[in-house]
Every structure is written in C-alpha cells, then in structure tokens.
N, C-alpha and C positions, 0 to 999 in steps of 0.2 A: 559864305553859305555852307560850304563843306565843313568849315570849322564848327558852325552851329549844329549841323546834323551829327557830326562825330562826337561831340562832347556834351551835347544837351539832349537832342531828340533820340539818339540811339540808346543811351542809358534809360531814358524814360520808356521807350518801346520795349526794351529788354525787361524792365521791371514789370510792365504790364503783361508781357508775354508769358512770364513764369507762371502766374496763377492760371492764365488761360490755357497754357500748355498742360499744367497739372490737371485742370478740369477736363481737358480733352482726353488726357491719358487715363484718367480714373473714371470717365463716363463709359458706362456699358449697360445696355438694356438686356435683361435676361428674362426668359419666359419660364414660368413654373412648368416643369415637365409633365407631359400627359400621363406618364407612368404612375403618377399619384393616384390616378383613377383605376389602376390595376388592382386585382385581388391578390391576396397573399396570406400568409399565416398571421394569426392574431398577435402572437408574441413569440419570443424565443423559447419560452417554456413549452409552448405547443409544438414547436419544431423538435425539441429534444424528446418530448413524449412520443411523437410519431416515430422518430428514429429508434428509440428504445423498444417500442412495440414491435417494430420490424425485426430488430436484432434478437429479441428474446423468443420470437415465434419459431425460428429455425436456426439454432446456434451450433456452430462447429468451429474448428480451428481457423477457418478462413473468414469468419464473420466479422463485420465491421459496424461500428456505430458511425453513421455517415450523416453529415449535415450539409445542405447546399442552399444557397440563397442567391437568386438572380438579382440583378440591379433593381428592377422594378419592384420586386418583393421587398427588398431592403428599404426602399424609399416609402413604400406603403406602411411598413412597420414603423419607420421614423415618424411619419405623419400621425399614425394612430396612437403611438405611445408617447410622443413628445408634444406635437403641436395641437392635436384635438383637445387634450386636457387644458391647454393654455387658452384655446378659443374654440368653443364647441361649434361655431358657425363657419369655421375655416373651410373654404372650398365646398360649401354645401349647395352652391348653385343659386343662392338667393340674390346675388348681384350687388349686395351692399358692401360697405367698406370692410365689415367684419368677415366678409366672404373672401376678399382679395388678399388680406394681410393676416399674418399670425398675430402681430401686434401693430396697432395704429395709434399714433399720437399726433399732436399738432406739428411736430417737427420731422417726424420720420415714420415710415411704415416698413415692417419686415415681411418680405414676401415668403420667407421660409428658407429651408436648407435641404439639400439633397446630395447624394453621393454618386460618383461614377467609378466603376472599376476599370482601370487601365492596366495594361501589362506591367506588373511590378510596381504599380502606383495605386494608391487610394486617394481619390480627389473628393474634396468636400467644397461645395459651392453654396453661397448664401446670397440672395438678392435683396436689395434695399432701395427705397426711394426717400430722398431727403427733400423736405418742403421748405421753400424760402421765397417770400414775396410773390406768392402765387405761381412759383415755378417748381416743377418736380424734377429733381436731379436724380438720375438713375445710375446705380453702380452695383458692383458685386464684389464679394470677397471670395477668392479661390485659394484653397490650401491643398497641397499635394504632399502625401506622406509615403515613405517607404515603411513597410510593416514587416517585422521579423518576429516570429512567434516560436517559442520553444516551451518545454515543460518547466523551465527554470525562470524565464523572464519574457516579457513582451517589450520590444523596442520600437518606438514610433519616432521616425526621423523626418523632420520637415525638409521637403525637397523644393517646394515652390510656395511663395507667398505673393499673391497678386491682388491689387485693388483696381477694379476696372480692367485696364490693359497694362497697368504699371507694375512691373515686377519689383518686389521689395525684399526678397529673401536676403539679398546682399546687405541690406540696411539693418539687419538684426542686431549686430553689435552696437550700432548707433542708438537703436531703440533701447537696448539694455542700459547704455550710458544715460540716456534721457530719463528713463524710469528711476534710476538710482539717484539722479540729480533732484528730481521732483519729490519722490516719496522716501528718499533716504534708505532705500532697500533695493538690491538688484533683482532682476527678473528671476534668476536661478533660486534665490532664497525665498522669493514670493511663491514660486511654483512648488518648490520642495516643501514649504510650509503647508501649502494646500494639499499636497500628496500625503502628508501625515505619516511619513515613514514607510509608505507602501511602495515608493519608488524614488527615483532621483532624476533631476533635470540637468542636462549638460548644455551650457550656453554655446560653447565652441562647436559642438556637434549638432546643436539644435535638435536634441533628441530627449525623449522621456523614456526611462527604463522602469518598468513595473516588475517587482519581485513577486513571483507566483506564490511562494511559500507564505510571504507576508499577507498576500491577498486571501489565501486560504484561512490563515489564522484570524484575520480580521472578520471574515464572513462566517466562520464555523467556530463557535466558542467551546463546543464539547471536545475534549482532547482526543477521545477515541475516534470520533468522526473525522477530526482534522488529521489524525494519524493514518486513517484509512485512505483519505484523499491524497496525502503526501506520499504514501507508499505506492499508491496507484500511479502517481506522477513519476515516481522513481522508476517503476517498471516501464512506463512509456518512454522515458528518456533513454534508459539503458538499452532498449531494444528497438528504438526508432519506430515506435508504433503510432505516432501522431504525425499527420500530414495536413498542413494548413496552407492555403494559398488563394489567390484570386486572379482573374484575368478578364479581359474585355468581353470575351465570348462566353465564358462559363460562370462569371460572377464569383461569389465567395463560396469556398468549399472547405470542409474539414472532415477528415476521416480518422477514426480511432480503431486500430486493429486489435480490439480487445479479445477477439477470438483466439489470438496467439496464446493467451493465458488459459484457454478452456481446458478443463480436465474433468471428465465425467466419471472418474474412478469412484467406486463406492467407499466412502470414508469408514474407518473402523468404528464399530458401535460396540460398546462394552455391554455384555449380556448379564454379568453378575458383579455389580459394584460392591465395594466394601461398605459395610453399614456402621461399624464401630471400631474404636481403637483396639478393643479386644480381638476383633476379627482380623485386623491388620497384623497384630502380633502372632495370631494363630497361623496366618498364611506364611509369615516369615519363618516361623518354626517348622511348618510343614515342608518348606523348601529345603530345610537342612538335610533332608535325605540325600539330596544331590551332593552335599558336602562329603558324605562318606564315600560316594562313588568317585569323586574327584581325588580323594586322598590316595586311592589305588593307582592313579595315573601320574602322580606328581612326586617330585623329590623336594619341592619347596613349599609355597603357600597353597593350601587347598582353596576351594571356592564353592559358593552356592551359585546356582545358575537360574536366572529368571527368563521365562519366555515372554512374548509380547503381552499375553493376557495378564500375567502377574504384574509386569511393569506398568501397564496402563491402569490396572486396578489401583495401584499405589498412587500414581500421578493424579488420577481423577479424584481420589479421596482427598488428597492434599490441596487440590484446586477448587473443590466443590463450592466453597463459600463465595467465590467470585462469579458463579454462574448466574446469569439473569433468568435462566429457565433450565430445567433438567436436560433439555436437548440442545441448548446453544448458550454461548458466552455473552453475546452482545448483538443487538440489532439496531438499525437506524432506518428511518423512512426517507427515501429520495424522491423528490417531486411529489406527485399526488398519490400514486399507487404502486410504488416500487419499494421493496424492502430488502436491504442488505443485511445478511446474517453471518456472524462468525460462529461456526459450529464448534463442538467440543474438540479440542486438540488431542492428538494422540502420538505415540511413538511407534516407529516401525524399524525392524532390523532385517538386514539382508547381508549374508556372509559376515564381513567385519565392519559393516557400516551401520550407523544409527541415524535415523531421520526424524526430525520433529515436524509434525504435519498440522497445518491450520486450514480446515476446510472453510470456504466462503461460498455463499449463494446470493444471487440477485434474482428476486422473484417479482413477477407482476401479480400483485395481490388481487387484481380484478380477474385474472386468469392464471391460476396457480400452476398450470401445466407449462406455462411459458417461464423458463428458468435458465439462468446462466450459472454454471458451476465451475469452481476451480479449487485447487488445493495448493496452498503455499507450502513448499517442502524445504526445510532448512537442514542442511547437513550439520551433524552434531558430533561432538567428541566428548565422551564422559571422562571424568577425572575425580580424584579425591583431594580436597583442600581442607586440611585440618579435620574437623568433625563433620564436614559437609560433603554431600554428593553434588558435584557440579556438572551440568551438561552445557558445554561451550557450543554456541551456535555460530555457524560460518555462512557460506554462500546460500542464496535463495534461488529456487526455481518455482515456476507456476506455468504448467503447460510447456510451451516452447520458450518461455521468458526466463532469463537469468539475470539476477541482480546481486551486487556485491554486499558484503557483510556490513557496510556502513549504513544500510537502511534497516538493519535488524531491529534497532531500538523502536523505530516507528511501528514496525509490525507487531512487536511484543506489547505495545500499548493496547492492541486489540484484545489482549488477554485480561485486561482490567487495570485501571490506573493504579490501584493499590494492591495488586496481586502479590502476595508475599513470596511467591516462587521466583519472581522476576527481579534480578539484581544485575545492574551493569551490562545489560544485553545478554545475560545467560539465565538458564533455569537452575536455581539453587535450592536443594532440599537440605535445609539446615538441620544440624545435629542428627544426621541420618545414622551415625554410628551408635547413638543412644538407642535407636530402634533395634539395632542388631545386638547391642549389649544385653538387652532384655531377654534375648533368646540365646545368650551365651557366646556371642561372636564379637570380634573386634575388626573393623574395616581397615584394610591396608591399601588396596588398589582396586581398580575397576577397568574392564575392557569388554569390547564386543567381539565375540568369537563364535563362528558358526551360527549366526543369527540368534544369539542368546547373549544376555548381559551377565557377565561373570563378576561377582563381587568376591575379591580375594580376601581371606581372613587369616589371622595369625595362628601359628601352631604353638603348642606348649613345649615343654622340655622333653617329652617322651620321644625317643628316637623314631624316625619315620618308618624304619623297617619293622619295628615292633608294632606300630599302629597298623600297618598294612597287613602283617601276618594275622593279627587278631581279627581285623575286619574280614579277611578271606575265610578264616575259620568260622566266624558267625554266619557269613553268607552261605557257606557250604551246607550248614544245617538248618537254614531258615525256611519256614513254611510260607510259600508265596501264594497260597490259596486265598482268594478274596481280593487280590491286587491286580486283576486283569489277566488275560490269557497269555501274555508274552513276557511279562517282567522277569519271571524266574529263568526262562530259557535265555533271554538276552543278557542277564547278569552272568549266567554260566559262560556264555560266549565271550563276554568282556574279560572274565578271569582267564579264559583259555588264551585269548589274544595277548593279554599282558604277559602271560607265562611263556609265550612262543618267542624264542630268541630271534626268529626271522621276521617277526612282525615289525612293520614300519610305524613311525609316529602317526602317520595318517590312518593306518589300520586301527590303532588304539583309539584315536579321536573319533573315527566313525562308529566303532563299537560303543564308545561312551555316549555319543549323541543319541544312539538308538535307545539306550537305557534311560537317558534323561527325558526323551520323548515319551517313553512308557510312563514315567512318573508324572509328566505333565498331563497325560490322559486320565489320570486318576482324579476323583473328586477331591475337594479340599479336605473333607472328612477322612477319605481313604489315605491321602498323603500324610495327614497328621497321625493316623493310626499306624502307618508304615514306619514313620520316624520313631514313634513311641515304642513300637515293638523292637526295632533295631537297637534303640538306646538301652532297653531292658536287657536284651541278649548281650550287648557289649559290656554292660555292667556285671552281668553274671560271669563274663569271661575275664573280668578284672580290669576293664578299660572303659571309663566313662567319657561322655562328650567333653566334660570339663578337662579331663586329662589330655584329650586330643588338642583342644583349643587353648588350654592354659588359662582359662577365665572361669568365673563363676556366673551362672545365670541369675 
C-alpha cells in the first residue's frame, strides 16, 4: 500500500495540486476604489493652466510653477481620460454589465485600473474577471515601479509584478526567453521598437529609460520652439530647479523653481535705428572723430570707439530681416492663452566686459499684466578673424541661473533658424572690414575698454610724432562752437594731461573718455560735421586722413 501511495497516488496528487495551487495563488478579488467617485481636475492641461495662472499673477525670484495631484484625483483623471472614452456607461450607476466593467466579453471582464502612491513606489493595479463554465474567476495584476525623473531622462524600473498573490518579478528572464522562442524576437527589441527611438528598455534592470530631448523633438517640430524648451531644461538641470516626487501621504508633486530665472530689468530699446546702408556708412564716418583723439594717446594703432547706442544700431540693422515683428524676434503660443516672446537682442558693455542679451517674456494673453520676464545674458569676447568681426559667446546667466557654454547653440536658435549673423555658436559680422574701408579704415583688432568697443585700425607710414603734432596744432585753433558746451574745454584738458610729465596712464584715459562721451552726446549730423571740419583743417595743415591711415577711402 505504501508503495502504491508513493509511486502512483503521490505523483497524481502533485500534478493535480499544481494547477489548484496556481489558481489559489492567482485568485484575488479586488474592489474598484471609491475614490473613482471623487472630484478632480478634468485633465493635465487644466492643472498646468491653473498653476501658470498662479505663477504669473505675482512673480518674483522665489516663485514656482507647482503641480500636485492626490491619489484620488489621479484615479479620477485616469477614469475620465482613459476609461470613459472606452465605455461611456462605466460606473454610471445603471447597474448593468457596461456599468461594472470597462470592457466585457464572453470570456473576461476588465474592472479597470488605478494607481496607489507609496513611499518611493508607484503601484498600478488592474482587476479582471475570467468567465469559464459559469464560473467567475477573479484576479488582479499589480505592478510596482521605482520612478526617477530628471530633465535629461525618465527611468521607470519594475520593482514588483504580481498576479493575484503570486509574485512573478523573478520570472522576467524566463518570460523574455519564452517570448523570444514563440515570436522570434526578445522582449527588449519588441519594447524598443515600440518606443521608436524615444527611449530604451533594459531586460536585466527591468527598466525603461525615456530620453527627454527625444521626447521634445518628437512633440515639437518647430526648431525654435524645441530650442526654447531644451534650453529651459538645460537651465533646470544645471541649477537643480526641478523637484519631482510622490508619497503615500502627499501624492504626486512637481515644482519648477522658474522664479530663479526672473529678471525684471528693463531691456535696451533702440530709439534711433539705422534706415539705409548710406546712413550706416555715415555713422561709421562720423565716429572717425574719435580716431583723431585716440591718435593723441597712442604710439601704436589708433582706434575708433563705439558706445552701446552705435553698436546696437549696427547689430539691429544687420539682424532686422530675421525679426518677426519690429518689437520681437520670435513668439510661440503655450497651451491656450500663454505667449512666449523673444524680444530684440542687444549688447551691453561694462568696464572691459561685453554681454549679449536676449530678453524673454511669458505673458497671459487673457490678462496681459500677468507676465514673467527674464534676460538671458551671455558673456562675450570680441575678436577679428580675417575680414570678419566675431563676437564669441561663453557662459549664460538668467536671474540667479547659470548655464555653461554647451547650451549656447540652442539659445541662438531663438535668433532665427537662418539668421546670417549666427555661425558655430557665435555672432559673426562678415566682411566688416569692408564697411570700414569705405570710410578709409582697415580693421586690425578689437577690444572692450572702459565700457566702449574699440576698433583698432592701421596707421600709414607717416611718423606718429608728426601726426600728433599736426593734430594738436589743428585742435589749438579749432572753432568748437556748435558742438556742445563742453567739447572744447575737455579737448583742451586732454591736451594738457597728455603734455603733463606727471600724468599717469589712468589720468590720460579718464581725460580721453570724457572727450569721447562729449562726442557721443552730439547728434549724428553734428558728429559728421565735426569730422568733416577736422578733416578739412588737417588737409589745410598738410595732413589728410588718408595720410594717417595709409589707405584710400
């Protein structure tokens, strides 16, 4: 008898017990959560709109765009956005089969799916009933994920896989082998094919990694809009401005410290733009008066000196064809009634530093007083490369936010995809020396000194001492009436300081800057008249501008 039990009945019982045990382990009845009846936001767009409205109403450097979603609100959103479109009668209280299940067939019924926020885990549970021979077998699928979110990628890692009460996460490699055996393609390649290059699936880690930049490029086809989003993400990443998390008590929360980039400084607005090429040449020629003053203080290359007004006049004129509007470069609508604008860029100088500035605004078009402002400030270094004037762009700042030069190319896309001034991440004014040659100058070098851009030009063969003596003689007898109240006295002071053996280079530089500021204060017509009068007096003294520069206009 023992022999029969051991070798016949025991194996039979074991074989019978396996499916029974499997059914016992996978059986689990679940109830649709009552929170499906709670109220919540209609959709994610409504949540974002509400948060942006609050952010734009009162913005400062501490303001955040904050999103929060409790567990019940999340499940209501899933029901309204996913299940109701599949079955309009789902949970409508009618009591019929279409009320109880999202999907109902002869073989099974899907009760729905809902999520739970646990500390460090996101759980997704789905309930199902399987119908066979008049019996309803109840089970559930439970998935638990670790979620890691950054501005570069989203990583979703499977932590738990349970059918009923049977944990199966350990069996994932077996499932991978089984799928490959049946369909001749492994799970990883199947999922990666489905992701379409937006992310990758790792079988060993049981994780899906989504690339944020690929998602942006997939969703936003306009290169300027995509550049704006990617640059914003770069700001967020470099300055730890994004905080995403969830917990059992607080649900899902995300906060974006966009206020760190807030800057309400008033952007530079050009009051007198250049209208024609002839006007540009006239301005360059008028600035040549500063050349004569610089000759007095140098033993090498003299220079013409541009203040911010003249420099921005030239840049605006050369960029104008890429403007979407006389007041801004580019605009895009975000959501229903928010507009992001890239305003006209400008250059600023402080001491020996040059800054390229791009103002941005985010406006609630339904309430235009609600506005977020910032200015992207890019440290710049001017240089001469062959015939071109190059402004090399380096590190970025926006409010309290700092970003490295690797993101500059994205930022410059905001200036226009085909902007002729943008080359390899720099601002390039091609053939700028030709502009100067038309007024008798040849460009040799460039630098920012005392908040002015100096363009150094070549000298001719006339000895520098002879040039300085002739200029001093002309200035001694020059009539300064009609050129402002201070120019004559300040030039006299400059000559005295230069002649003083005890004067320091700083003394000479300060006296020269005062004269240059007097010239800047003149109107363009007055500047041109001053240069023409000085040129005539120099020629009468036997020295022309061509003699000084060694070129012909």
